[in-house]
gemmi code that builds the backbone of each chain (N, CA, C; Angstrom):
import gemmi

chains = {
    "A": [
        ("UNK", (105.265, 64.907, 122.096), (104.468, 65.245, 120.975), (105.913, 66.168, 121.084)),
        ("UNK", (105.926, 66.018, 119.017), (107.032, 66.973, 118.435), (106.702, 68.265, 118.495)),
        ("UNK", (107.850, 69.329, 118.623), (107.255, 70.658, 118.747), (106.606, 70.976, 117.616)),
        ("UNK", (105.421, 72.486, 117.502), (104.905, 72.830, 116.933), (105.692, 73.801, 115.662)),
        ("UNK", (105.501, 73.626, 114.546), (106.126, 74.174, 113.479), (105.527, 75.638, 112.906)),
        ("UNK", (106.807, 76.497, 113.432), (106.069, 78.335, 113.232), (106.727, 78.882, 111.907)),
        ("UNK", (106.532, 79.120, 110.994), (106.553, 80.113, 109.889), (107.056, 81.638, 109.760)),
        ("UNK", (107.833, 82.234, 110.436), (108.269, 83.478, 109.844), (108.298, 84.245, 108.304)),
        ("UNK", (107.487, 85.068, 107.893), (107.169, 85.824, 106.688), (107.936, 86.983, 106.576)),
        ("UNK", (109.348, 87.083, 105.941), (109.182, 88.564, 105.983), (109.720, 89.247, 104.318)),
        ("UNK", (108.352, 90.144, 104.601), (108.895, 90.772, 102.752), (109.084, 92.130, 102.432)),
        ("UNK", (109.361, 93.082, 103.590), (109.988, 94.065, 103.722), (111.481, 94.453, 103.360)),
        ("UNK", (111.962, 95.495, 103.290), (113.103, 95.889, 103.185), (113.950, 96.496, 104.045)),
        ("UNK", (115.304, 96.527, 104.763), (115.369, 96.885, 106.170), (115.631, 98.361, 105.754)),
        ("UNK", (115.288, 98.922, 107.305), (115.808, 100.233, 107.657), (114.292, 101.673, 106.963)),
        ("UNK", (113.586, 101.009, 105.985), (112.616, 101.851, 105.548), (111.252, 102.175, 106.565)),
        ("UNK", (111.324, 100.519, 107.326), (110.030, 100.896, 108.342), (110.800, 99.626, 108.832)),
        ("UNK", (110.081, 99.289, 109.917), (110.308, 98.105, 111.402), (110.044, 96.983, 111.230)),
        ("UNK", (109.594, 96.637, 109.932), (109.344, 95.060, 110.036), (110.192, 94.059, 110.262)),
        ("UNK", (111.090, 94.200, 109.936), (112.465, 93.233, 110.529), (112.732, 93.272, 111.390)),
        ("UNK", (113.030, 94.424, 112.336), (113.526, 94.588, 113.751), (112.270, 93.415, 114.325)),
        ("UNK", (110.890, 93.791, 114.382), (110.094, 93.735, 114.722), (109.588, 92.403, 114.612)),
        ("UNK", (109.855, 91.771, 113.514), (109.621, 90.462, 113.263), (110.767, 89.601, 113.778)),
        ("UNK", (111.802, 89.889, 114.066), (113.008, 89.086, 114.819), (112.814, 89.216, 116.274)),
        ("UNK", (112.422, 90.429, 116.359), (111.838, 90.251, 118.152), (110.756, 88.933, 118.288)),
        ("UNK", (110.052, 89.039, 117.092), (108.876, 87.758, 117.056), (109.509, 86.004, 116.875)),
        ("UNK", (110.685, 86.322, 116.514), (111.198, 85.054, 115.898), (112.502, 84.556, 116.876)),
        ("UNK", (112.766, 85.579, 117.758), (113.526, 85.153, 118.689), (112.281, 84.533, 119.774)),
        ("UNK", (111.140, 85.367, 120.538), (110.658, 84.709, 121.194), (110.095, 83.395, 120.868)),
        ("UNK", (109.375, 83.424, 119.350), (109.441, 81.750, 119.017), (110.303, 80.630, 119.181)),
        ("UNK", (111.434, 81.282, 119.042), (112.603, 80.049, 119.349), (112.678, 79.835, 120.658)),
        ("UNK", (111.823, 80.553, 122.129), (112.144, 80.826, 123.253), (111.357, 79.685, 123.891)),
        ("UNK", (110.415, 79.678, 123.058), (109.126, 78.457, 123.152), (109.548, 76.919, 122.474)),
        ("UNK", (110.504, 76.900, 122.372), (111.110, 75.749, 121.621), (110.342, 75.367, 120.836)),
        ("UNK", (109.976, 76.245, 119.667), (109.189, 76.011, 118.319), (110.009, 75.103, 117.671)),
        ("UNK", (109.604, 74.711, 116.078), (110.427, 74.531, 115.305), (109.916, 75.532, 114.045)),
        ("UNK", (111.277, 76.657, 114.288), (111.030, 78.055, 113.802), (111.901, 78.081, 112.249)),
        ("UNK", (111.020, 78.104, 111.224), (111.628, 78.399, 110.063), (111.206, 80.409, 109.579)),
        ("UNK", (112.022, 80.454, 109.019), (112.199, 81.940, 108.557), (111.980, 82.053, 106.888)),
        ("UNK", (111.197, 82.870, 106.581), (111.078, 82.553, 104.250), (111.083, 84.266, 104.604)),
        ("UNK", (112.200, 84.548, 103.492), (112.228, 86.143, 102.846), (111.958, 85.866, 101.416)),
        ("UNK", (110.781, 87.011, 101.455), (109.918, 87.061, 100.365), (110.243, 88.837, 99.922)),
        ("UNK", (110.241, 88.747, 98.614), (109.529, 89.662, 97.710), (111.123, 91.024, 98.409)),
        ("UNK", (110.980, 92.231, 98.420), (111.822, 92.937, 99.154), (112.672, 92.545, 100.653)),
        ("UNK", (111.955, 91.631, 101.112), (112.328, 90.386, 101.868), (113.859, 89.900, 102.047)),
        ("UNK", (113.938, 89.956, 101.142), (115.219, 89.555, 100.546), (116.588, 90.025, 101.069)),
        ("UNK", (116.534, 92.093, 100.874), (117.630, 92.592, 101.287), (117.602, 92.907, 102.596)),
        ("UNK", (116.995, 92.098, 103.536), (117.372, 91.958, 105.026), (118.301, 91.128, 104.665)),
        ("UNK", (118.726, 90.170, 104.296), (119.934, 89.479, 104.457), (121.081, 89.971, 103.468)),
        ("UNK", (121.069, 90.917, 102.764), (122.074, 91.395, 101.979), (123.254, 91.728, 102.415)),
        ("UNK", (124.159, 91.125, 102.305), (125.651, 91.502, 103.240), (126.041, 92.813, 102.013)),
        ("UNK", (127.298, 93.529, 103.242), (128.016, 94.891, 102.481), (127.710, 95.984, 103.241)),
        ("UNK", (126.208, 96.051, 104.087), (125.052, 97.052, 104.101), (126.297, 97.886, 105.048)),
        ("UNK", (126.232, 99.386, 104.783), (126.555, 99.867, 105.620), (125.783, 101.231, 105.600)),
        ("UNK", (125.178, 101.576, 107.254), (124.224, 102.136, 107.290), (124.865, 103.690, 108.026)),
        ("UNK", (126.406, 103.727, 108.256), (126.656, 104.707, 109.207), (126.802, 104.434, 110.058)),
        ("UNK", (127.047, 103.656, 110.411), (126.850, 103.404, 112.082), (128.641, 103.877, 112.917)),
        ("UNK", (129.702, 103.853, 111.646), (131.137, 104.314, 112.378), (131.124, 105.596, 112.187)),
        ("UNK", (130.297, 106.594, 111.906), (130.168, 108.025, 111.502), (129.252, 108.439, 112.658)),
        ("UNK", (130.018, 109.111, 113.854), (129.520, 109.580, 114.772), (129.080, 111.061, 114.761)),
        ("UNK", (128.628, 111.713, 113.335), (128.128, 112.863, 113.387), (126.985, 112.379, 112.787)),
        ("UNK", (126.736, 111.081, 112.383), (125.106, 110.555, 111.772), (124.390, 110.426, 113.037)),
        ("UNK", (122.825, 110.298, 112.976), (122.275, 109.806, 113.890), (122.158, 108.460, 114.380)),
        ("UNK", (122.373, 107.924, 115.558), (122.490, 106.242, 115.842), (121.220, 105.753, 115.155)),
        ("UNK", (121.720, 104.731, 114.400), (120.785, 104.008, 113.763), (121.197, 102.466, 114.164)),
        ("UNK", (120.753, 101.733, 114.439), (120.954, 99.816, 115.557), (121.026, 99.218, 113.726)),
        ("UNK", (122.014, 98.702, 113.480), (122.242, 97.963, 112.506), (122.130, 96.508, 112.760)),
        ("UNK", (120.487, 96.192, 112.401), (120.044, 95.159, 113.338), (119.976, 94.458, 112.805)),
        ("UNK", (120.360, 94.013, 111.377), (120.290, 93.054, 110.290), (121.747, 92.010, 110.738)),
        ("UNK", (122.745, 92.824, 111.338), (123.537, 91.234, 112.401), (122.720, 90.179, 112.963)),
        ("UNK", (122.119, 91.088, 113.491), (121.310, 89.768, 114.180), (120.817, 88.163, 113.524)),
        ("UNK", (120.784, 88.644, 112.042), (120.361, 87.288, 111.626), (121.339, 86.024, 111.586)),
        ("UNK", (122.534, 86.618, 111.263), (123.757, 85.899, 111.634), (123.887, 84.995, 113.111)),
        ("UNK", (123.037, 85.533, 113.906), (123.144, 84.892, 115.257), (122.294, 84.421, 115.289)),
        ("UNK", (121.175, 84.265, 114.646), (119.970, 83.195, 114.625), (119.956, 81.952, 115.015)),
        ("UNK", (120.541, 81.665, 114.304), (121.638, 80.439, 114.692), (121.565, 79.712, 116.028)),
        ("UNK", (122.520, 80.476, 117.056), (122.535, 80.175, 118.011), (121.241, 80.296, 119.016)),
        ("UNK", (119.770, 80.699, 118.625), (119.027, 80.151, 119.247), (118.043, 79.121, 118.725)),
        ("UNK", (118.931, 78.086, 118.141), (118.226, 77.206, 117.440), (117.544, 77.478, 116.302)),
        ("UNK", (117.479, 78.245, 115.544), (116.852, 79.179, 114.439), (118.181, 78.695, 113.001)),
        ("UNK", (118.016, 77.294, 112.806), (118.574, 77.012, 111.511), (118.118, 77.040, 110.323)),
        ("UNK", (116.655, 77.216, 109.984), (115.967, 77.277, 108.934), (115.720, 78.460, 108.182)),
        ("UNK", (116.786, 78.685, 107.179), (116.375, 80.057, 106.650), (116.021, 80.200, 104.989)),
        ("UNK", (114.805, 80.509, 104.616), (114.442, 80.343, 103.066), (114.093, 81.952, 102.029)),
        ("UNK", (114.958, 81.527, 101.617), (115.079, 83.110, 100.175), (114.353, 82.322, 99.232)),
        ("UNK", (113.065, 83.108, 98.375), (112.829, 83.051, 97.256), (113.356, 83.146, 95.858)),
        ("UNK", (113.775, 82.009, 95.726), (114.934, 82.576, 94.080), (114.595, 83.133, 93.527)),
        ("UNK", (113.158, 83.958, 92.930), (112.719, 84.562, 92.144), (112.609, 85.729, 92.511)),
        ("UNK", (112.507, 86.274, 94.036), (112.644, 87.468, 94.521), (114.231, 87.969, 94.534)),
        ("UNK", (115.246, 87.069, 94.762), (116.396, 87.249, 94.804), (116.999, 87.459, 92.918)),
        ("UNK", (116.701, 86.659, 92.153), (116.871, 87.386, 90.620), (116.553, 88.820, 90.467)),
        ("UNK", (115.211, 89.285, 90.900), (114.328, 90.308, 90.517), (115.036, 91.550, 90.742)),
        ("UNK", (115.770, 91.588, 91.981), (116.511, 92.242, 92.305), (117.865, 92.365, 91.947)),
        ("UNK", (118.710, 91.776, 91.453), (119.929, 90.941, 90.884), (120.747, 90.886, 92.024)),
        ("UNK", (120.293, 89.775, 92.215), (121.015, 89.424, 93.851), (120.901, 87.957, 93.861)),
        ("UNK", (122.348, 87.653, 93.987), (122.378, 85.718, 94.124), (122.793, 85.365, 95.356)),
        ("UNK", (123.057, 84.122, 95.446), (123.185, 83.543, 96.994), (124.401, 83.774, 97.351)),
        ("UNK", (125.500, 84.430, 96.736), (126.432, 84.677, 97.334), (127.007, 86.131, 98.168)),
        ("UNK", (125.454, 86.523, 97.720), (125.242, 88.249, 98.240), (124.320, 88.316, 99.601)),
        ("UNK", (124.814, 86.872, 99.959), (123.641, 86.920, 101.681), (124.579, 86.946, 102.996)),
        ("UNK", (124.337, 87.578, 103.796), (125.075, 87.858, 104.772), (125.033, 85.920, 105.657)),
        ("UNK", (124.014, 85.371, 105.704), (124.004, 83.939, 105.807), (123.387, 83.026, 105.109)),
        ("UNK", (123.935, 81.341, 105.591), (123.643, 80.514, 104.542), (122.330, 80.395, 104.443)),
        ("UNK", (121.081, 80.354, 103.460), (120.070, 79.904, 103.410), (119.416, 79.109, 102.291)),
        ("UNK", (118.399, 78.676, 102.359), (117.720, 77.607, 101.339), (117.283, 78.616, 100.040)),
        ("UNK", (117.951, 78.322, 98.883), (116.576, 79.025, 97.851), (115.498, 77.832, 97.480)),
        ("UNK", (114.855, 78.755, 97.270), (113.491, 77.989, 97.173), (112.499, 78.594, 96.085)),
        ("UNK", (111.672, 77.849, 95.278), (111.179, 78.578, 94.519), (109.438, 78.176, 94.744)),
        ("UNK", (108.573, 79.371, 94.065), (107.291, 79.364, 94.897), (106.334, 77.745, 94.883)),
        ("UNK", (106.621, 77.011, 94.045), (106.155, 75.827, 94.282), (106.055, 74.923, 95.621)),
        ("UNK", (107.459, 75.462, 95.936), (108.166, 74.432, 97.374), (107.508, 75.510, 98.423)),
        ("UNK", (107.338, 77.103, 98.131), (106.664, 77.736, 99.259), (105.170, 77.423, 99.684)),
        ("UNK", (104.603, 76.879, 98.804), (103.365, 76.460, 99.083), (103.419, 75.475, 99.938)),
        ("UNK", (104.296, 74.031, 99.322), (104.285, 73.333, 100.741), (105.357, 73.552, 101.785)),
        ("UNK", (106.252, 74.075, 101.969), (106.585, 75.253, 102.917), (105.511, 75.653, 104.270)),
        ("UNK", (104.641, 76.292, 103.538), (103.544, 76.990, 104.384), (102.444, 75.939, 104.893)),
        ("UNK", (102.265, 74.993, 103.986), (101.280, 73.694, 104.509), (101.616, 73.488, 105.848)),
        ("UNK", (103.252, 72.886, 105.707), (103.790, 72.097, 106.108), (103.914, 72.786, 107.761)),
        ("UNK", (103.630, 74.108, 108.076), (104.332, 74.755, 109.256), (102.086, 74.793, 109.975)),
        ("UNK", (102.584, 74.776, 111.599), (101.192, 74.852, 112.221), (100.489, 76.422, 112.250)),
        ("UNK", (101.636, 76.899, 112.286), (100.918, 79.200, 111.895), (102.244, 79.811, 111.485)),
        ("UNK", (101.588, 80.770, 111.034), (102.496, 81.343, 109.916), (102.264, 82.568, 110.440)),
        ("UNK", (103.588, 83.588, 110.442), (103.376, 84.871, 110.819), (104.292, 85.756, 109.476)),
        ("UNK", (103.165, 86.675, 109.029), (103.886, 87.743, 107.979), (104.241, 89.084, 108.536)),
        ("UNK", (105.141, 89.465, 107.794), (105.912, 90.538, 108.638), (106.085, 91.798, 106.988)),
    ],
    "B": [
        ("UNK", (85.414, 77.299, 116.354), (86.765, 77.454, 116.032), (87.561, 78.234, 116.677)),
        ("UNK", (88.758, 78.102, 117.443), (89.136, 79.114, 118.483), (90.447, 79.681, 117.499)),
        ("UNK", (90.058, 81.161, 117.321), (90.904, 81.948, 116.357), (91.837, 83.162, 117.131)),
        ("UNK", (92.891, 83.128, 117.180), (93.878, 84.173, 117.735), (93.649, 85.124, 116.349)),
        ("UNK", (94.055, 86.313, 116.954), (94.055, 87.596, 116.090), (94.744, 88.371, 116.278)),
        ("UNK", (96.117, 88.623, 114.613), (97.077, 89.553, 115.640), (96.757, 90.563, 114.329)),
        ("UNK", (96.802, 91.680, 114.868), (96.385, 93.082, 114.288), (97.769, 93.868, 114.067)),
        ("UNK", (98.219, 94.118, 113.130), (99.787, 95.022, 112.722), (99.255, 96.209, 111.760)),
        ("UNK", (98.281, 96.621, 111.641), (98.031, 97.895, 110.685), (97.479, 98.991, 111.840)),
        ("UNK", (97.905, 100.353, 111.308), (98.082, 101.388, 111.849), (96.694, 101.997, 112.204)),
        ("UNK", (96.320, 102.614, 113.307), (95.068, 103.006, 113.549), (95.046, 104.347, 112.382)),
        ("UNK", (93.260, 104.277, 112.225), (93.395, 105.431, 110.656), (93.829, 105.348, 109.319)),
        ("UNK", (94.881, 105.358, 109.774), (95.263, 105.370, 108.075), (95.862, 103.765, 107.201)),
        ("UNK", (95.399, 102.731, 108.145), (94.751, 101.504, 107.502), (93.788, 101.037, 107.617)),
        ("UNK", (93.159, 100.049, 107.169), (91.967, 99.457, 106.751), (91.602, 98.565, 108.303)),
        ("UNK", (92.687, 97.899, 108.510), (93.328, 96.846, 109.536), (91.783, 96.584, 110.370)),
        ("UNK", (91.809, 97.951, 111.281), (91.443, 97.789, 112.389), (89.504, 97.345, 111.840)),
        ("UNK", (89.033, 97.921, 110.982), (87.814, 97.359, 110.050), (87.429, 95.927, 109.744)),
        ("UNK", (88.423, 95.861, 109.224), (88.591, 94.734, 108.630), (88.454, 93.562, 109.420)),
        ("UNK", (89.291, 93.716, 110.712), (89.584, 93.078, 111.843), (88.489, 92.436, 112.536)),
        ("UNK", (87.343, 94.084, 112.958), (86.418, 93.865, 113.737), (85.598, 93.286, 113.056)),
        ("UNK", (85.121, 93.339, 111.449), (83.823, 92.842, 111.015), (84.105, 91.178, 110.840)),
        ("UNK", (85.727, 90.727, 110.525), (85.948, 89.361, 110.985), (85.365, 88.710, 111.931)),
        ("UNK", (86.017, 89.724, 113.543), (85.793, 89.345, 114.703), (84.004, 88.696, 114.949)),
        ("UNK", (83.386, 89.902, 114.391), (82.210, 89.876, 114.565), (81.603, 88.869, 114.048)),
        ("UNK", (81.733, 88.845, 112.719), (80.975, 87.404, 112.119), (81.750, 86.031, 112.368)),
        ("UNK", (83.123, 86.321, 112.853), (83.143, 84.810, 113.720), (82.526, 84.410, 114.598)),
        ("UNK", (82.068, 85.114, 115.913), (81.816, 85.147, 117.251), (79.965, 84.725, 116.519)),
        ("UNK", (79.617, 85.286, 115.175), (78.164, 84.929, 115.179), (77.917, 84.078, 114.167)),
        ("UNK", (78.982, 83.013, 114.083), (78.867, 82.325, 113.235), (78.998, 81.030, 114.241)),
        ("UNK", (79.818, 81.183, 115.687), (79.597, 80.329, 116.375), (81.336, 79.546, 117.243)),
        ("UNK", (81.982, 80.981, 116.461), (83.438, 80.429, 116.808), (83.807, 81.400, 117.701)),
        ("UNK", (84.875, 81.310, 118.389), (85.265, 81.912, 119.067), (86.557, 82.721, 119.207)),
        ("UNK", (87.140, 83.872, 119.550), (87.930, 84.656, 119.202), (88.607, 84.623, 120.906)),
        ("UNK", (90.099, 83.497, 120.901), (90.957, 83.493, 122.100), (91.374, 84.962, 122.438)),
        ("UNK", (91.835, 86.085, 121.602), (92.593, 87.433, 122.180), (93.092, 87.993, 120.835)),
        ("UNK", (92.740, 89.277, 120.578), (92.819, 90.293, 119.615), (94.618, 90.445, 120.221)),
        ("UNK", (96.073, 90.220, 119.294), (96.935, 90.985, 119.653), (97.543, 92.210, 118.848)),
        ("UNK", (97.642, 93.097, 119.561), (98.125, 94.398, 118.761), (99.402, 94.025, 118.420)),
        ("UNK", (100.332, 94.509, 117.419), (101.392, 94.602, 117.337), (102.297, 95.137, 116.002)),
        ("UNK", (103.249, 95.785, 116.103), (103.813, 96.717, 115.151), (103.022, 97.869, 115.388)),
        ("UNK", (102.612, 98.889, 113.768), (101.644, 99.663, 114.075), (100.555, 99.563, 114.810)),
        ("UNK", (99.818, 98.284, 114.497), (98.530, 98.121, 115.514), (98.544, 98.104, 116.811)),
        ("UNK", (99.796, 98.715, 117.598), (99.575, 98.860, 118.803), (98.488, 100.543, 118.794)),
        ("UNK", (98.867, 101.173, 117.816), (97.795, 102.643, 117.922), (96.612, 102.064, 118.150)),
        ("UNK", (96.141, 101.741, 117.721), (94.799, 101.040, 117.753), (94.186, 101.150, 119.165)),
        ("UNK", (94.971, 101.126, 120.225), (94.608, 101.339, 121.386), (94.305, 102.779, 122.237)),
        ("UNK", (94.953, 103.459, 121.020), (95.440, 104.898, 122.025), (93.799, 105.257, 122.340)),
        ("UNK", (94.335, 105.826, 123.657), (93.037, 106.819, 124.574), (92.711, 107.993, 123.713)),
        ("UNK", (93.640, 108.497, 123.473), (93.366, 109.990, 122.851), (93.245, 110.115, 121.170)),
        ("UNK", (92.806, 108.734, 120.859), (92.418, 108.805, 119.237), (91.049, 109.868, 118.883)),
        ("UNK", (90.638, 111.248, 118.340), (89.316, 111.672, 118.188), (88.771, 111.711, 116.564)),
        ("UNK", (88.242, 110.451, 116.521), (88.029, 110.477, 115.132), (86.583, 111.746, 114.663)),
        ("UNK", (86.492, 111.933, 113.549), (85.582, 112.882, 113.410), (83.872, 111.961, 113.594)),
        ("UNK", (83.096, 112.990, 113.690), (81.720, 112.052, 114.014), (81.432, 110.940, 113.338)),
        ("UNK", (81.337, 111.309, 111.831), (80.434, 110.246, 111.069), (81.687, 109.268, 110.551)),
        ("UNK", (83.085, 109.284, 111.188), (83.753, 108.596, 111.278), (83.921, 107.186, 111.815)),
        ("UNK", (84.811, 106.376, 111.679), (84.834, 104.853, 112.364), (85.727, 105.244, 113.066)),
        ("UNK", (85.228, 104.981, 114.414), (85.870, 104.693, 115.633), (86.822, 103.514, 116.300)),
        ("UNK", (87.823, 103.775, 115.689), (88.640, 102.165, 116.070), (88.757, 101.675, 117.187)),
        ("UNK", (89.244, 102.500, 118.059), (89.023, 102.240, 119.646), (88.225, 102.050, 120.587)),
        ("UNK", (86.964, 102.581, 120.206), (86.015, 102.788, 121.263), (85.250, 101.248, 120.268)),
        ("UNK", (85.396, 100.871, 119.109), (84.343, 99.344, 118.641), (85.467, 98.143, 119.088)),
        ("UNK", (86.648, 98.460, 119.346), (87.628, 97.435, 119.878), (87.006, 97.359, 121.443)),
        ("UNK", (86.586, 98.341, 121.650), (85.881, 98.491, 123.109), (84.791, 97.939, 123.340)),
        ("UNK", (84.066, 97.919, 122.490), (82.706, 97.396, 122.853), (82.717, 95.874, 122.606)),
        ("UNK", (83.569, 95.329, 121.531), (83.377, 94.176, 120.989), (84.067, 93.655, 122.353)),
        ("UNK", (84.984, 94.098, 123.011), (85.602, 93.557, 123.869), (84.158, 93.240, 125.504)),
        ("UNK", (84.164, 94.195, 125.666), (83.053, 94.361, 126.170), (82.158, 92.961, 126.360)),
        ("UNK", (81.420, 93.296, 124.855), (80.141, 92.375, 124.806), (80.530, 90.818, 124.481)),
        ("UNK", (81.867, 90.699, 124.190), (82.171, 88.960, 123.813), (83.303, 88.744, 124.996)),
        ("UNK", (83.799, 89.720, 125.817), (84.710, 88.880, 126.715), (85.470, 88.572, 126.218)),
        ("UNK", (86.423, 89.579, 125.334), (87.466, 89.306, 124.150), (88.915, 89.995, 124.765)),
        ("UNK", (90.095, 89.191, 124.883), (90.927, 90.051, 125.433), (91.552, 90.895, 124.369)),
        ("UNK", (91.632, 92.136, 124.463), (92.528, 92.764, 123.633), (93.998, 93.181, 124.207)),
        ("UNK", (94.933, 92.503, 123.647), (96.700, 92.938, 124.162), (97.187, 93.739, 123.193)),
        ("UNK", (98.267, 94.710, 124.070), (99.286, 95.351, 123.359), (100.048, 94.978, 123.228)),
        ("UNK", (101.129, 94.823, 122.278), (102.751, 94.712, 122.805), (103.313, 95.477, 123.694)),
        ("UNK", (103.996, 95.193, 124.628), (104.388, 96.531, 125.563), (105.661, 97.103, 124.732)),
        ("UNK", (106.464, 96.216, 123.754), (108.076, 96.978, 123.288), (107.547, 97.577, 122.133)),
        ("UNK", (106.563, 97.296, 121.198), (106.066, 97.982, 120.288), (105.386, 99.444, 120.590)),
        ("UNK", (104.560, 99.017, 121.729), (103.992, 100.022, 122.200), (104.678, 101.242, 122.845)),
        ("UNK", (105.783, 101.165, 123.661), (106.956, 102.129, 124.107), (107.736, 102.200, 123.038)),
        ("UNK", (107.811, 101.858, 122.091), (108.770, 102.204, 121.042), (107.567, 103.680, 120.627)),
        ("UNK", (106.430, 103.666, 120.109), (105.500, 104.199, 119.852), (104.714, 105.380, 120.552)),
        ("UNK", (105.206, 105.136, 121.966), (104.176, 105.947, 123.033), (102.917, 105.322, 123.296)),
        ("UNK", (102.429, 104.226, 123.430), (101.355, 103.756, 124.058), (101.520, 103.094, 125.014)),
        ("UNK", (101.554, 103.478, 126.398), (101.743, 103.106, 127.263), (100.527, 103.083, 128.356)),
        ("UNK", (100.435, 102.546, 129.160), (99.906, 102.236, 130.557), (99.790, 103.376, 131.430)),
        ("UNK", (98.983, 103.633, 132.333), (99.483, 104.263, 133.493), (100.715, 104.148, 134.034)),
        ("UNK", (100.390, 102.344, 134.508), (101.724, 102.213, 135.002), (102.831, 102.466, 134.604)),
        ("UNK", (102.848, 102.597, 132.871), (104.187, 101.980, 132.640), (104.701, 103.694, 132.444)),
        ("UNK", (103.704, 104.774, 131.912), (104.063, 106.432, 132.289), (104.334, 106.981, 133.642)),
        ("UNK", (104.299, 105.946, 134.956), (104.486, 106.365, 135.976), (105.919, 105.601, 136.273)),
        ("UNK", (105.901, 104.327, 135.658), (107.637, 103.572, 136.041), (108.535, 104.066, 134.971)),
        ("UNK", (108.162, 104.511, 134.091), (109.159, 106.040, 133.407), (109.645, 106.711, 133.447)),
        ("UNK", (108.753, 107.434, 134.422), (108.796, 109.097, 134.818), (108.240, 109.884, 133.837)),
        ("UNK", (107.298, 109.507, 133.419), (106.914, 110.076, 131.676), (105.802, 111.393, 131.784)),
        ("UNK", (105.034, 111.295, 132.829), (103.789, 111.746, 133.411), (104.467, 113.635, 133.633)),
        ("UNK", (103.542, 114.125, 132.962), (103.925, 115.922, 133.241), (104.414, 116.388, 134.661)),
        ("UNK", (103.955, 115.703, 135.755), (103.894, 116.232, 137.061), (104.748, 114.536, 137.656)),
        ("UNK", (105.681, 113.833, 137.569), (106.095, 112.479, 137.709), (105.663, 112.021, 138.734)),
        ("UNK", (105.319, 112.885, 139.722), (104.594, 112.073, 141.354), (103.305, 111.657, 141.425)),
        ("UNK", (102.427, 112.560, 140.366), (100.764, 112.290, 140.540), (100.295, 111.800, 139.302)),
        ("UNK", (101.112, 112.308, 137.725), (100.211, 112.197, 136.721), (100.480, 110.646, 136.270)),
        ("UNK", (99.343, 109.942, 135.627), (99.732, 108.491, 135.246), (98.754, 108.664, 134.023)),
        ("UNK", (98.857, 109.411, 132.941), (97.368, 109.431, 131.826), (98.664, 108.597, 130.903)),
        ("UNK", (98.226, 107.002, 131.107), (98.756, 106.333, 130.097), (97.908, 106.720, 128.719)),
        ("UNK", (98.720, 106.206, 127.409), (97.938, 106.465, 126.530), (96.729, 105.118, 125.895)),
        ("UNK", (97.281, 104.174, 126.443), (96.639, 102.655, 126.147), (95.170, 102.789, 126.730)),
        ("UNK", (94.163, 102.870, 126.357), (92.797, 102.597, 126.575), (92.661, 101.455, 127.954)),
        ("UNK", (92.101, 101.492, 129.236), (92.178, 100.508, 129.613), (91.577, 99.197, 129.241)),
        ("UNK", (90.779, 99.057, 128.778), (90.312, 97.673, 128.405), (91.404, 96.886, 127.786)),
        ("UNK", (92.577, 97.706, 126.718), (93.952, 97.011, 126.750), (94.568, 96.752, 127.455)),
        ("UNK", (94.830, 95.295, 127.506), (96.108, 94.876, 128.799), (97.364, 95.271, 127.611)),
        ("UNK", (98.502, 95.252, 128.819), (99.760, 95.482, 128.014), (100.739, 94.029, 128.192)),
        ("UNK", (101.038, 93.716, 127.793), (101.964, 92.240, 128.262), (102.907, 92.072, 126.627)),
        ("UNK", (103.806, 90.620, 126.702), (104.579, 90.756, 125.785), (104.700, 89.653, 124.657)),
        ("UNK", (105.328, 89.596, 123.537), (104.967, 88.782, 122.337), (104.466, 87.122, 122.584)),
        ("UNK", (105.363, 86.819, 124.243), (105.111, 85.572, 124.499), (103.583, 85.237, 124.796)),
        ("UNK", (102.796, 86.242, 125.289), (101.099, 85.935, 124.878), (100.573, 85.983, 123.804)),
        ("UNK", (101.099, 86.436, 122.757), (100.704, 85.874, 121.880), (101.262, 84.565, 120.885)),
        ("UNK", (102.242, 83.996, 121.366), (102.844, 82.679, 120.348), (102.061, 81.817, 121.775)),
        ("UNK", (101.430, 82.294, 122.687), (100.831, 81.176, 123.702), (99.417, 80.965, 123.270)),
        ("UNK", (99.014, 82.382, 122.954), (97.320, 81.974, 122.244), (97.879, 81.633, 120.742)),
        ("UNK", (98.804, 81.609, 120.129), (98.780, 81.116, 119.234), (99.016, 79.416, 119.041)),
        ("UNK", (99.779, 79.396, 119.920), (99.511, 77.665, 120.445), (98.475, 76.677, 120.591)),
        ("UNK", (97.620, 77.845, 121.515), (96.147, 77.091, 121.887), (94.937, 77.548, 120.916)),
        ("UNK", (95.217, 77.919, 119.409), (94.433, 77.944, 119.200), (94.620, 77.290, 117.969)),
        ("UNK", (93.360, 76.853, 116.491), (93.381, 76.137, 115.883), (93.688, 77.088, 114.603)),
        ("UNK", (93.481, 78.748, 114.630), (93.651, 79.137, 113.465), (94.370, 80.805, 113.885)),
        ("UNK", (95.286, 81.285, 113.078), (95.839, 82.520, 113.619), (95.320, 83.369, 112.319)),
        ("UNK", (94.686, 84.760, 112.559), (94.279, 85.216, 111.478), (95.224, 86.468, 111.495)),
        ("UNK", (95.883, 87.556, 110.838), (96.679, 88.737, 110.463), (95.821, 89.775, 109.729)),
        ("UNK", (95.533, 90.818, 110.434), (94.902, 91.973, 109.760), (96.376, 93.150, 109.641)),
        ("UNK", (96.484, 93.265, 108.478), (97.844, 94.088, 108.327), (97.545, 95.907, 108.003)),
    ],
}
model = gemmi.Model(1)
for chain_id, residues in chains.items():
    chain = gemmi.Chain(chain_id)
    for i, (resn, *xyz) in enumerate(residues, 1):
        res = gemmi.Residue()
        res.name, res.seqid = resn, gemmi.SeqId(i, " ")
        for name, pos in zip(("N", "CA", "C"), xyz):
            atom = gemmi.Atom()
            atom.name, atom.element = name, gemmi.Element(name[0])
            atom.pos, atom.b_iso = gemmi.Position(*pos), 0.0
            res.add_atom(atom)
        chain.add_residue(res)
    model.add_chain(chain)
structure = gemmi.Structure()
structure.add_model(model)
structure.setup_entities()
């Protein structure tokens, strides 16, 4: 039997809430179950992959905040290499493919319908 | 049909508990079964034993407890999301030495009808269910 296909959808920007951190925890558990894991970044979720994020981790006078978005670059090591970004979400926020910290496939709304229908389970964060 | 429920909305400030409970009751009444209700992200607050809504308000915690007892549906709180938000079993309070008197105090904030487990339990239940429905 082939591995079940799980899609994790991230719709929130990083640091304003814990959705990204807690989605990553769930994604890594999914990968440990040897599922066929895909991740879709939608709406403000595209900001999770924005490069050149500086949250002041080098300034020791500031409270310590974990720069968790680096974990997206490590997903490949856990067998997670199907990352999708909605093109309209990028455009609407003045971002392009070259702003992303990790390679992701650009996908339009019509293709998202197909993507969702191809997966056995969908988790939305 | 076997349905797995994921609840991620906060206690009181979101309607996720009310909507999820109504869904669960309707599903059971229609002959379906709920494999488990898993509480993740802010949803872990719905297990808080110390929640005291006003008498004429919806009591999410005790409504979940009654539903679980009546239908034998397991309620599961994510351990890491719970610890980050101060939602713990008696055993965790002792383990982390968080009681007011660490030697004897074991007043966990999680209601005993909720078990505390990892995200693996959520994934296993979703593998064994035909549908997963999320309430944010």
